[in-house]
N, C-alpha and C positions, 0 to 999 in steps of 0.2 A: 312432292309425292302426289301422284294423280289419284283421281277418284277410284279408278279400277284397282290400283294397288291397295288403297285404303280398304276397299271392299273385300279384297282377298284376305287381308290381315284380320279384319273383323270376323270374316267367315271361319278362318282358322281358329281364332280365339274362341268363338262360339262352339266350334266343333270339339276343341280340347276340353272346354268347360262341360259340354254335354257328355264327353267320354268319362270325365271324372265323376259326374253325377251318376252315370250309368254304372260305373264300376262300384261306386259306393252303395248304390241301390242293390246291386247283385250280392255284394258282400253282406249286406244287412239282412238278406233273406234267410240266412242260417240262424236258427235259434240255438246258440251254443249252451244256453242254460239247461238244455235237456241232456247234455253230455256230462258224464263224470270223468273229468280229465285225470283223476287219480287212478283210474282203471283202464284196462286195455279197451281201445275203441274199435268196434267192429266195422267192417266195410258197409257203407251205405251210399246213397246217391249224393250226399253232401261232400263226401271225401273221394268222389270218383270211383267208388266201390273198391277202394284200396284201404284196408284197415291198418292198424298200427303194426309196425315191424317189431317183432319180439324175439329176443334171445332168452334162453333159460326156461323156467317152468311157467307156461302160460296161465295155469290156474292157481298160481301162487298167491297167497294173501299179501305178499309184499311185492309192490310194483315200483320200479325205479324208472323215472321218466327223465330223459335229457332233451332239452330244446337246444338246438345248435345250428350254427351257420357254417357251411363247408368252407367258406373263405376266411373265417375267423381264426386268427392265430392262436387265441386262447383255447378254442374248440379243438384245434389240431393237436395242441399239447395235451388236452384232456382225453382224447380218443384212446391212446394206448393205455392210459390209466384205467379208463372204464372197461376196456377189453380185459385187462388183468383182473379187475374186480369180478367181471363176469366169469372168468375161468375159475375163480375161487368160490363163487356163490352160485354158479349157473343153474344147478338143479333145484335150488330152493327159492330163487327170485326171478321175477319177470323183468327183463330189461327192455325198455322201449326208447326208440330214437324218433324224435319229431323234428322236421326241418323248420327252422326259423330264420329265413334269409333276411339279413339286414339290407335296407334300401340302398345304402351307400356302397355296398359290395357288388360291383357290376356283374360278377359271374356266379354269385351265390345261388340264384334261382336255377340257372342252367346246370350247375353242379348237382343240385338236389334232383333235378330232372334226370340227370345221368344215372344217379344212384337208383332212382325209381325205375328207370328203363331197364337197368340191369336186374332189378328185382322181379320184373315180369318173367325173367328167365331163370330165377332162382339164385341170383348172385348179389342180392342187395347188400348184405353185410360185408362181403369181400370187396365189393365196389366202393362202399362207403369208406372203409379203412384205407384202401389204396388211393382213393381220391385225396384223402388227407396226407398220405405219405408223399404223393406227387403234387401236392398243392402248389409248389413254386413253378410247376410247368404250365399251369393254366390260369392262375389268378389275374395275371396282367394282360391276357390275350383279348384283344378287342375284335379281331377278325373272326366272324362266326364260323366260317369254313375251317379255319385253322384250329379253332377251339373244339369243334366237333371231331376233327381228326385226332386231337389229343385224347378226348374222352373215349373215342373209339379204340385207340391203341391201349388205353387202360382197361377197357372192357375185354379186349382180346386177351390181355394178360391174365385178368382174374378168371376168365372162363376157360383158360388153357387152350384157346383156339376152338373150343366146342360151342361157343355161343353163336347165335344168328346175328351177324353184324348188321345186315341191312335192316332187320327188324329193330335192332337197338337204335340205329340212327333215325329211323322213322318215329320210334316211340319218344324220342327226345322232345318232340312237339305234340305229344299225345294230350288231348284235352282232359282226359281223366287224371293224368299226372299233374297237370296244372291245378286241377281242383283239389287234389290231395295236398299239394304244397300250400295252397291258399287256406285249406281247412286247418292244417297243422298250425299255420301262423295265426289264424283267427282264434283257434282254440287256446293257444298259449296266451294271446293277448287278452281275450275276453274272460277266460276261466282261471288262468294261473297268473295273470297280470305280469307276464314276462316283459322285461324291459332291456335285458342284456343277455348275451350268450357267452359261455354256456350257462344255462340255468338247469339245475338238477333237483328233482323232487322225489321223495320217498313216501309213498302212500299219500301224496298230496302235500307233504310238508317240504318247504323249500330248505335245501341244504345251503347255508350261507357260506359259500366258498370264497367270497370276495372280501369279507370283513373279519378274517381270522388269520392268525399267524401260523396255524397248523396246516400241515400238508393236505391238499384237497382229497387225496385218497383216504386219509385217516378220517376226515369228516364224513365222506360218503359211507365208508364202512361202518362208522359209528351209527349213522342214521339207519343203515340196513339192519345192524344188530339190534337196535332198539325196536324196530318193527318186527323182526323175527321173534324177539323175546315176548313182545306183546301178543304175538300170534301163537305162542307156546311152542315155538320151533327152536332148534339148536342154533346158537349164535357162533360167530367166528368163521373164518374162511378155511379153505383147503381141507384140513384134517377132519372137519365135521361134515363134509359133503356126503 
């Protein structure tokens, strides 16, 4: 190995090290302690001016937060269950979804970006659910162009052909969306100590869905009912809506 080659390798290593330090420094600039993760987070400069995505009653005293990875098989299984619970409690509870892409899931961040890009045009929840439905179509795609085409086809479907496709594709790389995903991840890590997905909280209390023999929907509903009761509101799904 000649001196030129050694020099190049050293420069690259230093560059990568510098990048890691730069990234860490930028992530540490956010003071997550000023955010109450149990409540709906408003848009501000730290989250790219993209606030929490909410279904249900935004001013409800009961807030259900799910941190999830779009490539995660457990999260994909949980999505229809959470949608069913939303249908049952929707007008009394605020349901929040925060992206928490796992580092070893190669397409998790890009999938979150696709949901956010669709959200710019009012299709966040539809895109989110459909991305999970079509998860097998994109989780193993390594070619960026092919992956973008798949995301775009999904967006066309959820928007019934009424969405701005070119804007959607451009927004996949939007800096504000990247900040939003980073913010959600940092909030979960720093404030709620998330270590796995899905992680579900009701008014800041973790619902332990991983260490129970009971069905996850039962556990989440119980947590919601306890919070509703504490707030002096009617408990139980559907018939009490």
